[in-house]
N, C-alpha and C positions, 0 to 999 in steps of 0.2 A: 504494500500500500504506500502510495506517495504521500509524504508529509509536507506541509507548508508552514511557513511563518507568515502571519498576516500582521501588517502594521497599518493602523489607522491613525493618522496624525490630525489632531484638532488644533487649528491655528487660534491664537488668542483673539484675533479680530472677529467680533460677532459672538464669541463664546463666553468671554469673561470681560467685565469692566477692567480698565487699567488698574493694576496694583491690587486686585481683589480676586478671591477664589470662588465667589458665588457665581454660578452659571446664570447667564442672561436668560430670562423667561422665554424669549423668542428662539433660543437655541435648543430648548428642551425637546421639541419635535424631532430635531436632528439626532439628538442622543437616542430618542426612541427608534429611529431608523438604524442607528448603529447597534442598538440592543437586538433588534430583529436579526441582524447579520450574526452577531455573537452567539445567539441562541442556537444557530445552525452549526456552530463549530464545536469541537471538543478540544481538550488540552487546557493547560493553565493560561491565565490571562494576566499579564503584567501591565499596570497602568502607571506611566511615568510622567511626572511634571518637569518642565524645563523653563528657565527664565533667560533673559538677557543679562548682561553684566552690569547694569545700572543698579547700584545698591538700593535696597528698600529698608526702611526702619520706621515702622508705624506702630501705633498701639496694638494693632491686630497681628502684624507680621514683623518680627524682629530682623528677618533676613530673607534673602531669596530662597534659602533652604526651606523655610516655613511656607513661603508662598507657593513654591513648586509642589511640595508635598500636599498642601491644602487643596490645590487645584486638582491633583490626582484623586484625592479623597472625595472631592465634590463629584467628580465624574463617576467614581465607583458607587457612591451613595445613590446617584440617579439611576445607574444601571441595575442596582439591586432593589430599587424602590417598589416595584410591583411583584416581587417574589418569584419571578420566572427564571432567575439565574441563581446558581449556588454560590454563596460567599466563599466557599473553599477553593473555588477556581481562581480567586484574585490574589494578587500580590501588588502592594503599593511601593512606588519608588519616587524619590524626589532628588533631582540632580542639580537644582539651582542653575548656575551658568557653566557647569563643568563639561557639558557635551553639546556645544553649539553646532548648528548646521552650517552657519556662516560666521564670518568675522563679525564683531560687534561695532564696526566702524561707521555704519550708516543707520538711519532710522529704519529703512526697509530690511536690512540684515538683522537688526535687533528684533524687529517684529517677527521675522522668520524663526528666530531662536525661541520666542515665547510660544510654547505649545504644550499639549498633553498628548502623549502617544499611548495607544492601546495596542499591545503586542500579544497576539495569540501564538503561543509556542507549540510547535509540533502538532498542528491540527491535521487530520486526514483531509485529503483533497476532495472537495465537493464543488461541482460546477455551479450550483445555485449560490454558494458563498462568493465565488469569483465573480459571477454575474451581478450579485448584490453590491460588491465593492465597486465594480465598474459603474453601476448606476449612481452610487453615492458620489463618486468622483465627478461624474458628469453633471450632477444636480446641484451640489453644494460647493461654493467657493472656499468655505472655511474648513473643508475636509480633504485630505489626501490619503488614499488607501493603496496598499501594495501587497500582492501575494507573491512570496518567494519560495520556491522548492527548497527543502532542507533534507539533510541526511538524518539518520536515527539519533545522532547526537545533537541535532538542532542547528547544525552548521549549514550555511547556504551552499547549494550545489551550483557549481560554475557551469 
């Protein structure tokens, strides 16, 4: 059986207010679409928050570590809200600014680095999941999804 790693990347724009971990109400239907895809998968799900390198220090978030972890937590809470997914499948990760996609030298690059990634590890291949990811990519600007074949250890197959 072919295994895949599925990465769904949620961009900050439209999903979270700046400097906050509460999901925008208008983004909740999109989380619902993502949940519909995730229900069709098997395997563990890691939800990882990322920030840019601009320090934050507010009464609510002492650092980008707290903000990134809080954003990942908000996504997991929403995915679990209706009881259709098992909490045991989830692992939370907060990376702050330690794993940027781009340099933090421009506003656009910093925006690219502010994200939450949902990673399904070692899921069996299902055409309906791949089709759903393609649909989400085509429908929502704030989402980027990718399916990558992996070996039994979870390493990408070249």
